[in-house]
Every structure is written in structure tokens, then in C-alpha cells.
N, C-alpha and C positions, 0 to 999 in steps of 0.2 A: 487610476491607477496599473499600471501592466504588471503581470502577475510574473515573476520567473519561473517554470519549471523545473521539477526537480530533474533530474541525469535518468533518462529512466534507461540506461546499462548499469548504473549500479545500482539502479532502486531492485534494478532485476535479480541480483544478486544479495543482497539484501530478505530481499523477499524470499528468497529462493532457500536461502540457509534456515530462514523462520520455520518455513513450512519443511522444511529434512525432518525437523523435531518432531514433529505430530506425524506426518504420515507417510514418513520415506524419500529418496530419491528419484525415484521413478514419476509418482503423482507430485512431488515438488514442481519439478521439471513441467511435464503435462500441465500445470496451473498455469505455473509463469510465463508458461508460450501458449495459454491460452488469451487473446488480447480481451476478449471480453471482461475475465475477470481480473488480470492486469490493470484496464484502465478503472475499473471499479475501484480498485485496491491504491491507485498511485494518486485517481482525484481526489478519495475520501481524505487521504495521506497529505496530499496539498490543501486540502480544503479547511482541517480541522486539528490540524497541528499548528506546533509554532513557524513552520513553513512560510503561513498566511501573514506573517508579521510585518509591520510595517516598514521596520528599522531591518534595512538587507543584511547589516552585522548581525545579528541576532534569528536569523532564519535557521532552524535547523526540524529536524525529527527525532524520535527515537524507535528500537525496538517497540514498545509497548504501542505508538501510532500505528505500529505497522500491522501489530498483533488484533487494534479496534478496528482497524481498517478493512482486515481478513472477514473477522468476524461477521462486519456491517452489509462486507459485498453477499457473505453465503446465506444473513438473514433476509437482503434483500432479494437476491433471487428465488427462494422460498415464499418469502410474500408475510414472512413473519412481521408481526410490527416490533417495534424496541423504543 
């Protein structure tokens, strides 16, 4: 099965919007523009959300999927088991 990837430009806007409410505009921009952080979060969402559903018509992810992926990326980066 060939996996269809999430549109990176749209995802960046959604990620930044969620981060702004947590860390402010400047840090949200910096985190979103950090390639390692961005790739960790988007990959996690693609792998763990309904985006990876085999039925293309029902592929989606939610803000909660992004929030959880942010948390997992931070925990992974600091070596925290979850």
C-alpha cells in the first residue's frame, strides 16, 4: 500500500496554530520551522491517526492527534519513556 502523505504546508499552519496557544507566536514559529521537530510530529500523526486508514475517503486527523504527537516528539527528544 502506498501511503499518501499529509500536505506539509497545511499541516504547518495547523501545527503553528496549536503551538501558539501553548508557547506564543515566536516559539511556535521556531518550532514549526525546525525540520527535526516538524518531521517527528507530522510522521507521528500520519502513523497514529485515522490518516493511515486504508479507506482513502475516511483519512483524517484531529487537533488532538497533533497535540499528542507534539507530546510524543518532546518525550522522545528527552528520552522519556511513555
